[in-house]
C-alpha positions in Angstrom: -0.1 -0.3 -0.2 1.0 3.6 -0.6 -0.2 6.6 0.9 -0.7 10.2 -0.6 -0.5 13.2 1.7 -1.8 17.0 1.0 -1.7 20.3 3.5 -5.0 22.0 4.0 -6.0 25.0 5.8 -8.5 24.5 8.9 -11.2 25.4 7.2 -10.6 23.2 4.4 -9.8 20.4 6.7 -13.0 21.1 8.7 -15.1 21.3 5.3 -13.8 17.8 4.5 -14.2 16.1 7.7 -17.8 17.7 7.6 -18.4 16.1 4.4 -17.0 12.7 5.4 -18.8 12.6 8.9 -22.2 13.1 6.5 -21.1 10.1 4.8 -20.6 7.9 8.1 -16.5 7.8 6.9 -13.8 8.3 8.4 -12.1 11.0 6.6 -9.4 9.3 5.1 -11.8 7.2 4.1 -13.9 9.9 2.2 -10.8 11.3 0.4 -9.9 8.2 -0.6 -13.1 7.1 -2.2 -13.2 10.9 -3.4 -10.0 11.0 -5.0 -10.7 7.6 -7.1 -14.1 8.8 -8.3 -12.5 12.1 -9.7 -9.8 9.6 -11.4 -12.3 7.3 -13.0 -14.4 10.4 -14.6 -11.2 11.9 -15.7 -12.1 15.0 -13.9 -14.4 15.5 -16.8 -17.9 14.8 -14.9 -19.9 17.7 -14.4 -21.8 18.2 -11.6 -25.8 18.7 -11.8 -25.6 22.2 -11.3 -23.8 22.7 -14.7 -25.8 20.3 -16.6 -28.7 21.9 -15.5 -27.4 25.8 -15.9 -26.1 24.6 -19.2 -29.3 23.3 -20.4 -31.1 26.4 -19.1 -28.8 28.7 -21.2 -29.3 26.7 -24.4 -32.7 26.5 -23.5 -32.7 30.5 -23.7 -30.3 30.6 -26.5 -32.8 28.4 -28.8 -35.5 30.6 -27.7 -34.1 33.9 -28.7 -32.4 32.7 -31.7 -35.8 31.9 -33.0 -37.5 35.0 -31.9 -34.8 37.3 -33.1 -35.2 35.5 -36.6 -38.6 35.6 -37.1 -38.4 39.2 -35.9 -35.8 39.8 -38.7 -37.6 38.5 -41.3 -40.6 40.5 -40.5 -42.9 38.2 -39.0 -44.9 38.3 -35.8 -44.8 35.5 -33.3 -48.0 34.6 -31.7 -48.9 33.5 -28.3 -49.1 29.6 -29.3 -46.1 29.9 -31.5 -44.2 31.2 -28.7 -45.6 28.6 -26.3 -44.8 26.0 -28.6 -41.2 27.2 -29.3 -40.9 27.3 -24.8 -41.6 24.0 -24.7 -39.5 22.2 -27.8 -36.3 24.1 -25.7 -37.6 22.8 -22.3 -37.8 19.2 -24.1 -34.2 19.2 -25.8 -32.4 21.2 -23.1 -31.2 18.5 -21.0 -29.9 16.3 -24.4 -28.4 19.4 -25.9 -26.7 19.9 -22.3 -25.1 16.3 -22.3 -24.1 16.2 -26.0 -21.9 19.6 -25.4 -20.8 18.6 -22.2 -19.7 15.5 -23.5 -18.4 17.1 -26.7 -16.0 19.0 -23.9 -15.2 16.3 -22.3 -14.1 14.4 -25.5 -11.9 17.4 -26.3 -10.3 17.7 -22.8 -12.3 20.8 -22.2 -14.0 21.1 -18.9 
């Protein structure tokens, strides 16, 4: 067996110790799991918050671009058409976010 060490501030240590306690683990066990999970994902696994935020931004982008395109063409956008556009953007946002994140991970981006 080998060991890995690091230095932490008191605040960092307390934060990590609290997280370990929430899981019912000793700090060393919790840190080992966290390190192995991160290493196994290659550091490219997005958090739920990151994926959610990206999905919302992409949905807003879809709506905005479609509305601006219609207006640039001199067309009006009715309430029903706008609702359909919103529903489509909401339906597709998760898939689009996952695709973007996967593409970024494959290219080494985060």
